[in-house]
C-alpha positions in Angstrom: 48.9 -89.9 -14.6 46.3 -89.0 -17.2 45.6 -85.4 -18.3 42.0 -85.9 -17.3 43.0 -86.9 -13.7 45.2 -83.9 -13.4 42.5 -81.5 -14.6 40.1 -83.1 -12.1 42.8 -82.6 -9.4 43.0 -78.9 -10.3 39.2 -78.6 -10.0 39.4 -80.0 -6.5 42.3 -77.7 -5.6 40.2 -74.7 -6.7 37.3 -76.0 -4.7 39.3 -76.5 -1.6 40.8 -73.0 -1.8 37.5 -71.3 -2.4 35.3 -73.3 -0.1 37.5 -72.3 2.8 37.6 -68.6 1.9 40.7 -68.7 -0.3 42.4 -71.2 2.0 43.4 -74.7 1.1 42.3 -76.6 4.2 40.8 -79.8 5.3 40.8 -81.7 8.5 40.8 -85.1 10.3 39.2 -86.9 13.1 41.0 -87.1 16.4 41.2 -90.9 16.3 42.7 -91.8 19.6 42.9 -89.4 22.6 45.4 -86.6 22.3 48.5 -86.9 24.4 49.2 -89.5 27.0 50.7 -92.9 26.5 48.1 -94.0 24.0 48.8 -91.2 21.4 52.4 -90.5 22.3 55.3 -92.8 21.9 58.2 -93.3 24.3 58.4 -90.0 26.1 61.8 -90.8 27.8 64.9 -88.7 27.6 66.3 -90.4 24.5 63.1 -90.6 22.4 60.4 -88.1 21.3 56.7 -88.9 21.6 54.6 -89.9 18.6 51.7 -87.6 17.7 48.8 -87.1 15.4 48.3 -84.3 12.8 45.1 -82.9 11.2 45.8 -81.9 7.6 44.2 -80.7 4.4 43.7 -83.2 1.5 41.3 -82.3 -1.3 42.0 -85.6 -3.0 44.2 -88.7 -2.6 47.0 -87.1 -4.6 47.3 -84.0 -2.4 49.5 -85.9 0.0 52.4 -83.5 0.6 51.5 -83.2 4.3 51.7 -87.0 4.7 54.9 -87.2 2.6 56.6 -84.6 4.8 55.5 -86.4 7.9 56.8 -89.7 6.5 60.2 -88.1 5.8 60.4 -86.9 9.4 59.6 -90.3 10.7 62.3 -91.9 8.5 64.9 -89.4 9.8 63.9 -89.5 13.5 61.8 -92.5 14.2 59.0 -90.4 15.5 55.7 -91.6 14.1 53.1 -89.0 12.9 49.5 -90.1 12.4 48.1 -88.1 9.5 44.3 -88.4 9.1 42.7 -86.2 6.3 39.2 -84.9 6.0 37.4 -83.5 3.0 37.8 -79.7 2.9 34.1 -79.0 3.2 34.1 -80.8 6.6 37.2 -79.3 8.0 36.0 -76.2 9.8 33.3 -78.2 11.6 35.7 -81.0 12.5 38.3 -78.8 14.0 36.0 -76.7 16.1 33.9 -79.6 17.2 36.8 -81.8 18.2 38.7 -79.0 20.0 35.6 -78.2 22.0 35.1 -81.8 22.8 38.7 -82.3 23.9 39.4 -85.1 21.4 41.2 -83.2 18.6 44.5 -84.2 17.1 47.8 -83.2 18.7 48.6 -80.9 15.8 46.5 -79.3 13.1 46.7 -77.0 10.1 44.9 -73.7 10.7 44.2 -70.4 8.9 46.2 -67.4 10.0 44.4 -64.3 11.2 40.8 -63.9 12.3 38.6 -64.3 9.3 37.4 -67.8 9.9 36.2 -70.0 12.8 39.5 -72.0 12.5 41.7 -69.0 12.3 44.7 -69.0 14.6 43.9 -65.9 16.7 40.3 -67.0 17.3 41.4 -70.4 18.6 44.3 -69.1 20.6 42.0 -66.6 22.3 39.7 -69.4 23.2 42.6 -71.3 24.9 42.8 -74.2 22.4 46.3 -73.7 21.2 49.8 -74.1 22.7 52.3 -71.2 22.6 55.3 -72.0 20.3 59.0 -71.1 20.6 61.2 -68.4 19.1 62.1 -70.6 16.1 58.5 -70.8 15.1 58.1 -67.0 15.6 61.1 -66.5 13.4 59.4 -68.0 10.4 56.5 -65.5 10.3 56.7 -63.1 7.4 57.4 -59.5 8.5 54.2 -57.5 9.0 52.0 -60.5 9.5 52.9 -61.3 13.2 49.4 -60.4 14.4 47.9 -63.2 12.4 49.8 -65.8 14.5 49.9 -64.1 17.9 47.7 -63.4 20.9 48.7 -61.8 24.2 52.4 -61.6 23.1 52.6 -65.3 22.4 53.0 -67.0 19.0 50.5 -69.9 18.4 51.2 -71.1 14.9 54.0 -71.5 12.4 53.3 -70.7 8.7 54.1 -73.6 6.4 54.7 -71.9 3.0 53.8 -68.9 0.9 51.0 -69.5 -1.7 51.2 -66.9 -4.5 47.9 -65.9 -6.1 48.0 -64.6 -9.6 47.0 -64.9 -13.2 48.2 -68.1 -14.7 49.2 -67.2 -18.3 49.5 -69.3 -21.4 52.3 -67.5 -23.3 52.0 -69.7 -26.4 48.2 -69.3 -26.6 48.7 -65.5 -26.4 51.2 -65.6 -29.2 48.7 -67.5 -31.4 46.3 -64.6 -31.4 49.0 -61.9 -31.6 49.7 -61.1 -27.9 53.5 -61.1 -27.9 54.0 -60.8 -24.2 52.0 -60.6 -20.9 50.5 -57.1 -20.5 52.7 -54.7 -18.4 49.9 -52.3 -17.5 46.1 -52.5 -17.0 45.7 -50.4 -20.2 47.7 -53.1 -22.1 45.5 -55.7 -20.6 42.4 -54.1 -22.0 44.0 -54.1 -25.4 44.9 -57.7 -25.0 41.3 -58.5 -24.3 40.3 -57.1 -27.7 43.1 -58.9 -29.4 42.2 -62.2 -27.8 38.6 -61.8 -28.8 39.5 -61.1 -32.3 41.5 -64.3 -32.3 38.6 -66.4 -31.0 39.7 -66.6 -27.3 39.0 -64.8 -24.1 41.8 -63.1 -22.2 40.6 -64.6 -18.9 38.1 -67.1 -17.5 36.2 -66.5 -14.3 33.9 -68.7 -12.2 31.4 -65.9 -12.1 28.7 -67.9 -10.3 31.1 -68.8 -7.5 31.4 -66.0 -4.9 34.8 -67.3 -3.6 36.3 -67.1 -7.1 34.9 -63.7 -7.9 36.2 -62.6 -4.5 39.7 -64.0 -5.1 39.8 -62.3 -8.5 38.8 -59.0 -6.8 41.5 -59.4 -4.1 44.1 -60.0 -6.8 43.3 -56.7 -8.5 43.4 -55.0 -5.1 47.1 -55.8 -4.8 47.9 -52.9 -7.2 44.9 -50.8 -6.6 44.9 -50.8 -2.8 47.8 -52.5 -1.0 50.8 -51.4 -3.1 50.2 -47.8 -2.0 48.6 -48.6 1.4 50.0 -51.8 2.8 48.3 -51.1 6.1 44.9 -50.5 4.5 43.2 -53.2 6.7 44.5 -51.5 9.8 43.3 -48.2 8.7 39.8 -49.7 7.9 39.7 -51.2 11.4 40.5 -47.8 12.9 37.7 -46.2 10.9 40.2 -44.0 8.9 39.1 -45.3 5.5 36.2 -47.2 4.0 35.7 -49.4 1.0 33.6 -46.7 -0.6 36.3 -44.0 -0.5 39.4 -46.0 -1.3 41.1 -47.9 -4.1 38.5 -50.7 -3.7 36.3 -48.5 -5.9 39.0 -48.8 -8.6 39.0 -52.6 -8.1 35.3 -52.9 -8.8 35.3 -50.4 -11.6 38.0 -52.3 -13.3 35.9 -55.5 -13.1 33.0 -53.7 -14.8 35.3 -52.3 -17.4 36.8 -55.7 -18.1 33.3 -57.2 -18.4 32.2 -54.5 -20.8 35.4 -54.9 -22.8 34.9 -58.6 -23.4 37.8 -59.7 -21.2 35.9 -62.6 -19.7 34.6 -65.8 -21.4 31.0 -65.8 -22.8 28.4 -66.4 -20.1 30.9 -65.4 -17.4 28.1 -64.8 -14.8 27.3 -68.5 -15.0 30.9 -69.6 -14.9 32.0 -72.5 -12.6 35.2 -74.1 -11.6 34.7 -76.4 -14.6 34.8 -73.2 -16.8 38.3 -72.5 -15.5 39.7 -76.0 -16.0 38.1 -76.3 -19.4 38.9 -72.8 -20.5 42.6 -73.0 -19.6 43.0 -76.7 -20.6 41.4 -76.2 -24.0 43.3 -72.9 -24.5 40.1 -71.1 -25.1 41.1 -68.7 -22.4 44.6 -67.3 -21.7 44.5 -66.5 -18.0 42.6 -67.3 -14.8 43.0 -66.0 -11.2 44.0 -69.0 -9.1 46.4 -70.0 -6.3 49.8 -71.1 -7.3 49.2 -74.7 -6.2 46.3 -74.9 -8.8 48.6 -73.3 -11.4 51.2 -76.0 -10.9 48.5 -78.7 -11.1 47.1 -77.5 -14.4 50.5 -77.0 -15.9 51.4 -80.6 -15.1 48.0 -81.9 -16.2 47.9 -80.2 -19.6 51.6 -80.0 -20.5 51.0 -76.3 -21.2 53.9 -73.9 -20.5 52.1 -71.7 -17.9 53.5 -69.0 -15.6 52.1 -67.1 -12.7 51.8 -63.4 -13.3 50.8 -60.4 -11.2 47.7 -58.4 -12.1 49.0 -55.5 -14.2 49.1 -52.1 -12.4 47.5 -49.0 -13.9 49.8 -47.0 -16.1 52.4 -45.5 -13.8 51.6 -47.7 -10.9 53.9 -50.2 -9.2 53.9 -53.9 -9.7 52.6 -55.8 -6.7 51.0 -59.2 -6.1 49.5 -61.5 -3.5 51.3 -64.2 -1.6 49.9 -65.5 1.6 50.9 -68.0 4.2 47.5 -69.8 3.9 48.6 -72.7 6.0 49.8 -72.6 9.6 50.9 -75.5 11.8 49.5 -75.4 15.4 49.7 -77.5 18.5 46.7 -78.6 20.6 46.9 -77.1 24.1 45.3 -80.3 25.5 48.1 -82.6 24.2 50.4 -84.4 26.6 53.5 -82.4 27.6 55.8 -84.9 26.0 53.7 -84.7 22.8 53.9 -80.9 22.8 57.7 -81.0 23.1 57.9 -83.6 20.3 55.6 -81.5 18.1 57.8 -78.4 18.6 60.8 -80.4 17.6 59.0 -81.3 14.3 58.2 -77.6 13.8 61.9 -76.7 14.4 62.8 -79.2 11.7 60.3 -77.7 9.3 61.7 -74.3 9.9 65.2 -75.1 8.6 66.0 -73.7 5.2 66.4 -77.1 3.6 63.1 -78.5 4.8 61.3 -75.2 4.1 62.6 -75.5 0.5 61.8 -79.2 0.3 58.2 -78.7 1.4 57.7 -75.8 -1.1 59.0 -78.0 -3.9 56.8 -80.9 -2.9 53.6 -78.9 -2.5 54.1 -76.5 -5.4 54.3 -73.4 -3.0 57.1 -71.0 -2.1 59.5 -71.3 0.9 58.2 -69.4 3.9 61.6 -67.9 4.5 64.5 -67.2 2.2 62.4 -67.1 -1.0 64.5 -65.7 -3.9 64.1 -65.6 -7.6 66.6 -68.4 -7.9 65.0 -71.0 -5.6 61.4 -70.9 -6.9 59.6 -73.3 -9.2 59.9 -72.1 -12.8 56.2 -71.3 -13.0 56.8 -68.5 -10.5 59.6 -66.9 -12.5 57.6 -63.8 -13.5 56.8 -62.9 -9.9 60.2 -64.0 -8.5 61.6 -60.6 -8.0 58.3 -59.4 -6.3 58.5 -62.3 -3.9 62.2 -61.8 -3.1 61.8 -58.0 -2.6 58.6 -58.4 -0.5 56.5 -56.5 -3.0 53.4 -58.5 -2.1 50.4 -58.5 0.3 48.8 -61.4 2.0 45.3 -62.3 1.2 43.4 -59.2 2.4 40.5 -61.1 3.9 42.8 -62.9 6.3 42.5 -60.0 8.7 39.0 -58.8 7.9 36.9 -59.0 11.1 34.4 -61.6 9.9 33.6 -63.9 6.9 30.7 -61.7 5.9 32.9 -59.0 4.3 34.4 -61.5 1.9 31.1 -63.1 1.1 29.6 -59.7 0.4 32.5 -59.0 -2.0 32.1 -62.2 -3.9 28.3 -62.0 -4.2 28.6 -58.3 -5.1 30.9 -59.0 -8.0 28.4 -61.5 -9.2 25.9 -58.7 -9.2 28.2 -56.5 -11.2 28.6 -59.2 -13.8 24.8 -59.5 -14.2 24.1 -55.8 -14.0 22.0 -56.3 -10.9 24.2 -54.3 -8.6 26.2 -51.1 -8.9 29.7 -50.4 -7.7 28.3 -48.0 -5.1 25.9 -50.7 -3.8 28.7 -53.3 -3.4 31.1 -51.0 -1.6 28.4 -49.8 0.8 27.4 -53.4 1.5 31.0 -54.3 2.3 31.3 -51.4 4.7 28.1 -52.4 6.4 29.4 -56.0 6.7 32.6 -54.8 8.3 30.6 -53.0 11.0 31.8 -50.3 13.3 
């Protein structure tokens, strides 16, 4: 595969994550009717029913869902029809088909409540089938509410997706940065050193609200969630606000980084192409991206990249983001034999060996049993954080509506251009949250 093709693949990966609100998702058409003898196979005692699966596929090469389904078919004989849709059509396809009663038997959804296709929203509407204790056992501790409604579990997470700074160690050494910054103060010094060497420390798609929002959430790992893991719950209870919390530090850091020359020239007009070109040409040393994009660009460029946590303030604790952005779910309207067969598939996926196999295939992290020893090499710098649970999920997964995240992303754009102040952005986020 050519370097050009892999760089293009990364761009699509970034687009898929951002267009879905930091969630890599797409969908598929229902094809034949769900359940029944047409969509199922032999539903007798000695054979499980065939079923269909709605999946994400940003481009033809992102086929790890289909490869996993094919592996299951080879082992069991159960056929799984995988029909992808472009990511920008996925939300509409899922909701439209569920409401029409012709959706696939299984689908990939978003945990939480932040999107129309989020698990809790669809479970509350009666579209999803409850899952068993094996599926419940795969859910990372502290995130159970993102998969549950009325004491039932309605989705099974597929893998953890770390979000961090991809870092070009060799590029840093070229300009005199001997190692990745340990603290935020070190980062500011590295920004100056990189500038003096003709590079920028980081590249940001400043004109794309979803990327500015993702960057902001990455900083929030150390500024907000390391000290207050239940910050979202406190905000929902009205005990804290964006304006009177560590989120102020997040936005002030962005302003300080902009003033300190940390970003590429013309950052306010930056696009996804700015990220791929900046990292690929080694003009920039870091970028805030999901781990899947990091593995793509490492493979496409041949650069020795690693995924790093955003540095904490001096004296703060290291912390990062890793979120189960994908969740398998079963259509409540599917035939009973199909539901049973789909649960057998989920049980298979929950085994340690298949969890590891899916993580290796997709470039993610096993949903259970992740250790510093069983991660892809690119995740080595955050391996201990992942193993010890020193990470938060993507904050917006449990924000009450998409407007809060949109307001954050657009607000950071305003900070980069000087058209907004930190106070204005924080107040607008609180207003978007509502009472």
